[in-house]
Phi, psi and omega in degrees: 000135180277166186250145168233143168231137174208152177214156178234148179272146177266058183235121175073191185279165175252128192262166176302332183288323172297319182300304181297322184274337183221300191294329181287327178296320188308318180303313187288329187281332191290349177271340194247344194223163164267107192253126164253121173248118189243139175269103194273079180288339176282335182280332186288342184275010174295343172232145188306140172236140172287126185301320178289323182290317177307313180293317171308308180292336178286325179281334173295316186290329170301316178297326183285319178305312177291329177293330182281352171125359177288131184258110186309337182281343182255328185247164167248112180257123182206160176267128181317312188289344175275003176233094186303337186298338178301316178285333183295304186283342168305313182293320177300315180296332184288314181302339188260357188253143178268144176303325177301325179293317180302309185297337181274352181291125187309311183298319181298321181294323176296309193281344178262001179299128180073015178257348178056242184268357185272019180280123183293145172300326179298334180294326176281323194266353185288337174308326177291334176282327172300316173305315184290323177308316182289304189289342174300339191240023181054045189289134179267318187223148175237099181287112177217163170289173182298333183296343185252005177305319187287332173298312180300323178293324179298313183300312174306313175301320175296318182296317178296323178282333168293320186291322181298327183274324191245358188094167193293120179231312187251144173287142181270112181286154172252159176267146183230113185256128176304132183301323185212150185074017188283338188225084181274134191258163180304134179291337179264329181231079189292002176262004176241145176301136173303135185216134173287349171277003184283130181293348181263100186294348180280352183272352185222153164258119181269151187296341180259009177291150177278158178311310179306316184286325182294315183301315187296315179304311187292311186285347178261011177291147190282125166236183177266180180263010178297318181067016172250131179282088182220137189270121181206086192296332181283310182272333187229057184299322183300305183292321178298325167303308181294327174293322178297320178302305184304318180298311180293331175275333189254338182091000188271148183285161173308312185307306183299321173302314183305309184297318178302320179251024173302116181082005186267341178081165185290322187298320176291321176295314181298324176297325179292325182285324179297314177302325182289318178300313185288324179296326187281314188280335188297311181288330172305313181295324180294308174303318177304314178294326179296318180291319180300328174273006184244165168292334182305326179302310181295321180292322181288328175287319176303312174301312180303317179295323179296314176299316182288320179301324185298311179293313188295323177295329175293326179287321182300316177302324178292319185289324182281327175299312178299320181271006171076031170268008174243136187282339183277000000 
């Protein structure tokens, strides 16, 4: 059985975009692959974090992983910092990476703008740690949104570079992009990706938003004045984004949506989108609250860290032997 690895940072809220671009795929994949799902809290500290909030967000994210339908009997769910092999291999991957490669990363360019000399080194250097996360588990596929594709290409390059230097050690992972809903855009600036770090909370739907907030955000989302429910990503980015969301949640094609709402206008369509979002998130929120209040969540994470460490430590032994870092 082939292996899948993916991780999400426990920083801020998890959005509808995260769900459609990654989390929902995980539920489908757990029956077909050997799955490792990681809460990458070490990536979160590339910017300062409140310790208590980071702890709470880590546990909250774990509860959401389970609430969306992941089965701990089928997958390995764990916290990154509880498996030390991640940072050990992360350093080795840093030593395999070139500075120019890091400086060309799009997310580094975006997040470092305007910070002058106060850019944390971790913001530049975290992609090799991400590569280590993936390579530790002989990962074949990494399900991600379009925005992470560049990082996965770097991971592939680093794995191949290491293999060329030290012999065949790592599996070269492949990117797996969701067929629909993979890139959900901001509700307020539909030419930008929906992001949990956006200071404008009206721009995204959180998986834990109330029904009232969901309806308000969808109905106030930015659209054009044409009032025709028609997909045109370039000229009608707002309504096209809502159509993509509705399609991903209902399984209806864009063509079917255009026919269904022909002549009905944006108001009615936005109401239907809001209803679809609420219907999808309500059962997730109910399960989330149950997991968050139970000791079962911590037992699942403890067992996940044990299982992940067992596999990761074997890979580290293989890596260190290949590099001559073991005396035996």
